VOGU-3710 file (C-alpha; in Angstrom, 3 decimals, decimal comma):
1> misladialv> 60,543/-102,561/-108,692  58,422/-100,500/-106,335  57,572/-102,342/-103,140  54,422/-102,177/-101,069  56,316/-100,222/-98,398  57,321/-97,557/-100,941  53,667/-97,155/-102,016  52,577/-96,718/-98,412  55,279/-94,102/-97,842  54,147/-92,111/-100,893
11> laassltvia> 50,514/-92,205/-99,784  51,428/-91,055/-96,267  53,469/-88,164/-97,627  50,606/-87,149/-99,908  48,154/-87,183/-96,957  50,420/-84,960/-94,889  50,704/-82,552/-97,798  46,912/-82,307/-98,134  46,495/-81,734/-94,405  49,185/-79,070/-94,366
21> afalvrftap> 47,600/-77,307/-97,307  44,140/-77,389/-95,655  45,586/-76,013/-92,441  47,355/-73,249/-94,337  44,112/-72,245/-96,008  42,337/-72,201/-92,602  45,033/-70,107/-90,931  45,270/-67,607/-93,807  41,528/-67,370/-94,521  40,268/-63,773/-94,227
31> spqqkggskr> 37,948/-62,717/-91,374  34,257/-62,258/-92,191  34,580/-58,478/-92,122  38,182/-57,849/-93,217  38,839/-54,470/-94,688  39,970/-56,020/-97,980  36,569/-57,502/-98,758  33,257/-58,844/-97,536  33,888/-62,490/-98,210  31,331/-64,715/-96,397
41> lesgeiyftf> 32,726/-67,290/-93,938  32,342/-71,016/-94,282  28,944/-72,381/-93,254  30,476/-73,952/-90,129  31,827/-70,652/-88,809  30,089/-68,618/-86,083  29,453/-64,913/-86,567  26,851/-62,272/-85,680  26,359/-58,747/-87,023  24,257/-56,134/-85,187
51> nadrctdasq> 22,995/-52,708/-86,105  22,156/-51,117/-82,768  20,147/-53,850/-80,971  18,929/-55,569/-84,144  20,752/-58,584/-85,544  21,178/-58,064/-89,301  23,194/-61,158/-90,132  24,194/-64,472/-88,557  25,635/-67,737/-89,804  23,707/-70,970/-89,637
61> salelvnkts> 26,025/-72,322/-86,929  25,531/-69,097/-84,978  21,740/-69,462/-85,157  22,016/-73,033/-83,932  24,221/-71,833/-81,094  21,517/-69,478/-79,755  18,691/-71,832/-80,723  17,094/-69,383/-83,166  15,861/-69,784/-86,723  16,272/-66,225/-88,007
71> pddvtlgnvk> 18,648/-63,315/-87,268  15,615/-61,185/-86,434  15,034/-63,363/-83,355  18,577/-62,940/-81,991  19,332/-60,407/-79,263  22,611/-59,188/-77,804  21,704/-60,989/-74,609  21,434/-64,276/-76,517  24,893/-63,756/-78,016  26,519/-62,751/-74,754
81> salasrfdsl> 24,962/-65,703/-72,898  26,019/-68,151/-75,617  29,623/-66,909/-75,993  30,449/-65,907/-72,414  30,711/-69,520/-71,294  33,706/-69,922/-73,639  35,046/-66,356/-73,569  34,472/-65,162/-70,008  35,994/-61,694/-70,618  33,211/-60,788/-73,085
91> pallnearna> 30,707/-59,411/-70,524  33,349/-57,136/-68,986  34,370/-55,859/-72,430  30,748/-55,069/-73,357  30,193/-53,276/-70,060  33,305/-51,138/-70,550  32,405/-50,333/-74,137  28,801/-49,447/-73,372  29,551/-45,747/-72,847  32,717/-45,590/-74,955
101> tvkvdeilps> 32,836/-43,385/-78,064  35,953/-44,884/-79,652  36,111/-47,961/-81,797  36,649/-51,271/-80,017  38,503/-53,986/-81,885  39,480/-56,818/-79,550  40,424/-60,456/-79,942  39,502/-62,412/-76,834  41,170/-65,743/-76,061  39,166/-68,726/-74,917
111> svshdsarlh> 38,853/-69,232/-71,169  38,664/-73,018/-71,640  41,934/-74,887/-71,192  43,515/-76,410/-74,333  41,150/-74,351/-76,512  42,824/-72,321/-79,256  39,642/-70,508/-80,301  39,492/-66,689/-80,324  36,568/-64,292/-80,372  36,909/-61,211/-82,543
121> vilednrsrf> 34,757/-58,327/-81,299  34,331/-55,086/-83,255  32,198/-52,250/-81,840  31,967/-49,097/-83,953  29,309/-46,481/-84,756  26,476/-48,291/-83,006  27,353/-51,450/-84,922  28,783/-54,615/-83,464  30,306/-57,740/-84,940  31,170/-61,007/-83,224
131> yvcdnaipnl> 32,864/-63,946/-84,869  34,705/-66,981/-83,576  38,064/-67,965/-85,087  38,861/-71,613/-84,440  41,564/-73,255/-86,582  41,420/-76,606/-84,850  40,112/-79,432/-86,984  37,402/-81,263/-84,999  37,711/-85,028/-84,804  35,023/-87,644/-84,317
141> adrhramtgr> 35,368/-87,534/-80,527  34,769/-83,763/-80,503  31,744/-84,167/-82,721  30,411/-86,964/-80,505  30,801/-84,800/-77,392  29,119/-81,900/-79,174  26,164/-84,033/-80,225  25,903/-85,576/-76,751  25,959/-82,137/-75,150  23,298/-80,908/-77,536
151> ahreltfesl> 21,100/-83,904/-76,695  21,527/-83,249/-72,982  20,738/-79,572/-73,464  17,610/-80,350/-75,473  16,482/-82,799/-72,786  17,094/-80,196/-70,086  15,152/-77,476/-71,863  12,361/-79,888/-72,760  12,040/-80,809/-69,076  11,966/-77,135/-68,085
161> nklphpvwia> 9,317/-76,483/-70,715  7,039/-79,087/-69,159  7,258/-77,570/-65,687  3,991/-75,901/-64,549  6,011/-73,131/-62,907  7,384/-70,174/-64,929  11,152/-70,445/-65,424  13,319/-67,970/-67,306  16,919/-66,816/-67,714  17,670/-63,116/-67,946
171> sleseliwan> 20,771/-60,993/-68,424  22,186/-58,452/-66,000  20,095/-55,809/-67,795  16,938/-57,944/-67,262  16,894/-58,861/-70,932  15,151/-62,166/-71,525  17,533/-64,880/-72,739  15,311/-67,939/-72,450  11,914/-68,813/-70,970  9,818/-71,955/-70,702
181> eaykmlgspq> 6,264/-72,366/-71,947  4,686/-71,609/-68,555  6,406/-68,208/-68,557  5,355/-67,468/-72,128  1,730/-68,279/-71,285  1,765/-65,477/-68,736  3,230/-62,912/-71,123  1,137/-60,334/-72,925  0,349/-61,312/-76,535  0,748/-57,658/-77,560
191> speapvfefd> 4,274/-57,353/-76,139  5,979/-60,745/-75,810  9,352/-59,158/-75,027  8,019/-57,211/-72,026  8,975/-58,673/-68,629  6,152/-60,664/-67,079  7,091/-60,147/-63,425  8,122/-56,954/-61,678  9,793/-57,868/-58,414  12,444/-56,835/-55,925
201> tikamqnsgd> 15,644/-58,610/-56,978  17,164/-58,313/-53,505  14,203/-60,083/-51,906  14,069/-62,594/-54,753  17,663/-63,660/-54,075  16,838/-64,373/-50,422  15,450/-67,666/-49,183  11,831/-66,533/-48,949  11,769/-64,807/-52,359  9,507/-61,916/-53,297
211> rvslmhprkn> 5,731/-62,327/-53,464  4,082/-60,486/-56,357  0,656/-60,405/-57,953  0,029/-60,801/-61,658  -3,064/-60,266/-63,762  -3,332/-63,150/-66,220  -3,980/-61,680/-69,696  -5,370/-64,929/-71,090  -7,797/-65,735/-68,252  -10,183/-62,780/-68,157
221> gqthwfdvsm> -7,746/-60,673/-66,202  -7,717/-62,919/-63,127  -5,182/-61,989/-60,463  -2,680/-64,641/-59,445  0,060/-64,637/-56,822  3,602/-65,929/-57,229  6,689/-66,296/-55,057  9,571/-65,251/-57,328  13,124/-66,427/-56,614  16,362/-65,962/-58,509
231> feleydsyfn> 20,031/-66,837/-58,260  23,037/-65,754/-60,228  24,553/-67,938/-62,890  27,942/-67,430/-64,479  28,634/-64,757/-67,082  26,192/-62,106/-65,757  23,019/-64,123/-66,221  20,323/-65,004/-63,708  18,084/-68,027/-63,330  14,553/-67,108/-62,214
241> yainvdglia> 11,559/-69,189/-61,238  8,086/-68,370/-59,906  5,802/-70,650/-57,885  2,058/-70,084/-57,909  0,773/-69,559/-54,371  -2,912/-68,873/-55,093  -3,908/-71,721/-52,774  -1,723/-70,369/-49,980  -3,102/-66,854/-50,437  -6,675/-68,188/-50,385
251> aevaqrkfvq> -5,903/-70,113/-47,188  -4,359/-67,026/-45,582  -7,377/-64,915/-46,539  -9,747/-67,565/-45,172  -7,711/-67,780/-41,981  -7,704/-63,989/-41,640  -11,477/-63,849/-42,083  -11,900/-66,684/-39,595  -9,729/-64,892/-37,049  -11,715/-61,696/-37,620
261> tlaktfaqls> -14,944/-63,622/-37,074  -13,547/-65,164/-33,903  -12,366/-61,748/-32,735  -15,870/-60,333/-33,225  -17,328/-63,297/-31,349  -14,783/-63,059/-28,540  -15,485/-59,334/-28,253  -19,015/-60,173/-27,046  -17,819/-62,579/-24,353  -17,755/-61,564/-20,703
271> iglaifdrdr> -14,905/-64,026/-20,122  -11,394/-62,657/-20,657  -9,493/-64,554/-23,350  -5,731/-64,534/-23,965  -4,114/-66,820/-26,551  -0,348/-67,370/-26,456  1,434/-68,948/-29,442  4,006/-71,729/-29,290  6,674/-69,138/-28,388  4,428/-68,051/-25,495
281> rlvlfnpalv> 3,728/-64,593/-26,879  0,262/-63,044/-26,677  -1,284/-63,134/-30,170  -4,988/-62,627/-29,434  -7,063/-61,071/-26,661  -10,577/-59,691/-26,287  -11,920/-56,513/-24,621  -13,141/-58,449/-21,581  -9,518/-59,271/-20,728  -8,753/-55,539/-20,534
291> dltalpahfl> -11,774/-54,967/-18,281  -10,981/-57,860/-15,943  -7,217/-57,379/-15,634  -6,949/-53,571/-15,979  -3,954/-54,172/-18,249  -3,398/-51,373/-20,792  -4,463/-52,198/-24,335  -1,157/-50,925/-25,734  0,707/-53,345/-23,448  -1,370/-56,288/-24,686
301> saqpnlqsff> -1,077/-55,163/-28,322  2,722/-55,262/-28,001  2,463/-59,073/-27,727  4,148/-59,594/-24,332  5,375/-63,044/-23,430  3,658/-65,184/-20,822  6,048/-64,232/-18,021  5,674/-60,481/-18,669  1,898/-60,901/-18,816  1,738/-62,494/-15,364
311> dqlrenrimp> 4,321/-60,094/-13,943  2,039/-57,239/-14,938  -0,964/-59,023/-13,410  0,928/-59,374/-10,152  1,867/-55,675/-10,148  -1,792/-54,783/-10,716  -2,772/-57,097/-7,802  -5,023/-59,114/-10,150  -3,706/-62,419/-8,819  -2,741/-63,850/-5,435
321> epkdyaswrs> 0,646/-62,627/-4,236  3,205/-65,478/-4,334  5,370/-66,262/-1,324  8,620/-65,738/-3,237  9,784/-65,199/-6,797  11,167/-68,739/-7,159  7,816/-70,279/-6,351  6,225/-67,722/-8,675  8,371/-68,895/-11,602  7,568/-72,490/-10,720
331> qiadlvvksv> 3,860/-71,626/-10,650  4,005/-70,134/-14,164  5,879/-73,182/-15,487  3,258/-75,419/-13,889  0,527/-73,346/-15,538  2,073/-73,904/-18,987  2,443/-77,662/-18,468  -1,092/-78,121/-17,166  -2,587/-75,843/-19,842  -1,007/-77,918/-22,592
341> ggnyqetwsl> -2,661/-80,954/-21,014  -5,941/-79,048/-20,574  -5,918/-79,543/-16,781  -5,103/-76,097/-15,425  -7,824/-74,431/-13,338  -7,491/-72,224/-10,307  -9,645/-69,827/-8,294  -8,052/-66,499/-7,459  -9,412/-64,584/-4,444  -8,212/-61,031/-4,961
351> psgltyrvsg> -7,564/-58,418/-2,283  -10,298/-56,291/-3,854  -12,894/-58,910/-2,905  -13,319/-60,223/-6,449  -12,988/-63,896/-7,274  -11,657/-65,082/-10,650  -11,676/-68,549/-12,151  -8,568/-69,011/-14,340  -8,433/-71,924/-16,798  -5,772/-73,023/-19,257
361> rphpdgaial> -6,643/-74,955/-22,390  -4,491/-76,329/-25,236  -4,691/-74,537/-28,594  -3,664/-75,734/-32,089  -0,010/-75,584/-33,152  1,353/-75,699/-29,601  -0,427/-72,558/-28,395  -2,381/-72,227/-25,147  -5,575/-70,300/-24,351  -6,018/-68,630/-20,974
371> lieditaeit> -9,572/-67,928/-19,769  -10,268/-65,498/-16,924  -13,841/-65,421/-15,581  -15,308/-63,236/-12,846  -17,221/-65,625/-10,570  -17,691/-63,200/-7,681  -21,499/-63,291/-7,958  -21,497/-67,068/-8,218  -19,234/-67,444/-5,188  -21,330/-64,939/-3,233
381> ltrrfkgqie> -24,522/-66,785/-4,089  -22,964/-70,119/-3,180  -21,754/-68,800/0,141  -25,178/-67,291/0,858  -26,911/-70,541/-0,038  -24,476/-72,500/2,081  -25,084/-70,126/4,982  -28,832/-70,585/4,645  -28,435/-74,351/4,698  -26,244/-74,161/7,768
391> lsntaletlk> -28,816/-71,895/9,439  -31,615/-74,333/8,590  -29,620/-77,230/9,956  -28,933/-75,299/13,139  -32,636/-74,599/13,517  -33,482/-78,287/13,029  -30,866/-79,243/15,584  -32,639/-77,146/18,204  -35,868/-79,103/17,784  -36,738/-81,750/20,392
401> savvifgpdg> -38,454/-83,764/17,641  -36,432/-86,355/15,706  -36,012/-85,232/12,066  -34,572/-87,126/9,084  -34,513/-85,947/5,456  -34,231/-88,291/2,443  -32,934/-87,100/-0,911  -34,256/-88,011/-4,416  -31,994/-91,082/-4,561  -33,341/-92,409/-1,233
411> svvfwnstfk> -30,213/-91,617/0,779  -30,212/-89,620/4,029  -29,151/-86,016/3,482  -29,743/-84,755/7,042  -30,633/-85,931/10,529  -30,568/-84,093/13,790  -29,109/-85,200/17,068  -32,536/-86,158/18,477  -33,022/-88,606/15,585  -29,598/-90,155/16,150
421> tlfnisdsas> -30,417/-90,576/19,868  -33,792/-92,150/19,053  -32,273/-94,703/16,667  -29,024/-95,215/18,596  -26,792/-93,850/15,772  -23,236/-92,880/16,689  -22,046/-89,315/16,166  -19,314/-90,515/13,767  -21,812/-92,148/11,404  -22,163/-90,534/7,941
431> taehtvpqfl> -25,511/-89,739/6,407  -24,300/-90,945/3,008  -24,037/-94,491/4,353  -27,762/-94,672/5,289  -30,663/-95,159/2,859  -34,432/-95,768/2,964  -34,167/-99,621/3,150  -31,776/-99,376/6,121  -34,090/-96,883/7,836  -37,144/-99,129/7,344
441> qscrqkfeac> -35,234/-102,073/8,764  -34,365/-99,979/11,831  -38,038/-98,978/12,165  -39,154/-102,642/12,204  -36,666/-103,303/14,976  -37,561/-100,146/16,890  -41,361/-100,102/16,619  -44,092/-102,645/17,111  -46,094/-103,726/14,094  -49,060/-101,463/13,604
451> eglealqsal> -51,070/-99,641/11,016  -48,945/-96,488/11,348  -45,720/-98,433/10,657  -47,220/-99,977/7,518  -48,321/-96,513/6,324  -44,787/-95,119/6,907  -43,150/-98,043/5,100  -45,557/-97,809/2,157  -44,999/-94,052/1,783  -41,178/-94,353/1,822
461> rklhgssstd> -41,132/-97,272/-0,634  -43,127/-95,168/-3,105  -41,370/-91,900/-2,432  -41,773/-90,468/-5,952  -45,259/-89,065/-6,305  -46,400/-90,014/-2,765  -48,430/-87,597/-0,676  -48,012/-86,503/2,929  -48,715/-89,125/5,605  -49,382/-88,929/9,378
471> gslklrngea> -49,677/-91,729/11,885  -48,939/-93,187/15,303  -46,200/-95,624/16,335  -45,340/-97,518/19,505  -41,835/-98,298/20,631  -40,905/-101,761/21,864  -40,817/-100,335/25,409  -44,452/-99,245/25,077  -43,860/-95,513/24,567  -46,181/-93,969/21,958
481> ltfqlrthdg> -44,979/-91,714/19,132  -46,519/-89,808/16,266  -44,875/-89,177/12,900  -45,440/-86,855/9,984  -44,048/-87,501/6,469  -43,904/-84,523/4,147  -42,731/-84,705/0,515  -40,900/-81,994/-1,406  -41,330/-81,764/-5,200  -42,374/-85,415/-5,149
491> tsaivtfntv> -38,737/-86,503/-4,855  -37,570/-85,759/-1,304  -39,152/-86,563/2,054  -38,987/-85,151/5,589  -39,976/-87,467/8,431  -40,577/-86,078/11,944  -41,077/-88,174/15,118  -42,784/-86,661/18,183  -43,703/-88,172/21,547  -47,413/-88,173/22,391
501> ssaarktqpk> -46,849/-85,920/25,383  -45,059/-83,390/23,219  -47,835/-83,507/20,613  -50,443/-83,065/23,357  -48,613/-80,037/24,667  -48,577/-78,531/21,152  -52,357/-79,034/20,697  -53,436/-78,202/24,275  -55,316/-74,853/24,363  -54,010/-72,117/26,540
511> lapag> -55,996/-71,405/29,724  -57,526/-67,994/30,063  -56,260/-66,038/33,033  -58,561/-66,068/36,054  -60,677/-63,055/36,345
//
């Protein structure tokens, strides 16, 4: 009687026989293009056939591998990119065979560990054939990994398709392998295979990339600007991406126009202007700076640094000579610090007799602006005015009459020594400490009450708009005085005190000589 164990043994042996027979058929199955016939491979096999650069035949699995629906859409670049990741010697073989005239018939092993697959490559008479021989029977784990990888790849490409920036993968020969929708939108409808961007690959592989312009064929020929970058992938393929920089270009153009406008405005200024950037190099100057400093235009155009700029000023004797070089360096450092804070201002008296006002002001982005102004005329006028005032004061000091002058705010701006003696004011007293109310109080103490005193008090209390006033006063000791109050522009007042004897001498007529 046959036991359950015997039945199981028979079934196991039968299964092994079936598997062995299937494996034998797989190992002995002819290649797609064997000389003995043109038998088509199984639907799961991968093969491509090319006539020149045109794909004439491809299996369904091969089309899925390159993500195409028809052999007409397949290029050699697609095949090389798809197979090189598994057979890394394929690109080198194609490069060697590019100029070869003999037939190439090579079987390339897989570069993946524990992978028994082989790639059969035949190149002959401008025809090429690629097919993958893989005798391993995939299990459920392999299929799961394949499906998972496909899902991840589809997710990756879907994400790249939704990017607003053009992204594409190209071969070593610049043949397009894959591109996202943003790239395709920029391509010409008449020639979709033509490259969209023409750029310098060496610059593109650097950090800054290569900036190129592109006329958009679908937007009325508008010109757009892109920064194109690329980096090398494995198997002689390159990943490229372009970022639209229209906004940056517009900002640069606006900034350039603004700088040009400022330069034209600065050119009309009589004040010398020098702007140093954050690295303290001269980036902008106007013609007035050349006129004021006598520095050569070619020297300024070479963008000297701040130290070289001031060294040249010192050699041209356009600034005060420092005591020593150490203090000179310290002075320049102090200039930078104060200019950043907006507090630097100095007056330079030059050996030539000119006087310059030098100011430092902060500028955006860490820069500083240096302003040089010729104030020689202003200084000369100020000195002349000051000399005239000193001369007038000297003249008033020589008078025997007591004189006091009140300013618009009612404070004393001048008194002579006779006035200070009359009112017992010490020589160390300051005029700024005395005002009209204090003066009137002193008058009430100094003079007896009379009509003249009331007229003087009334005129000083209503200084603005008051008219000239004359009158007589009497000191507490009985001495008589006269006063005159004269207004200037209705805001200032000059009060003069004279003794009666002095006034009489001024009005007494001269006697005619005896005849």
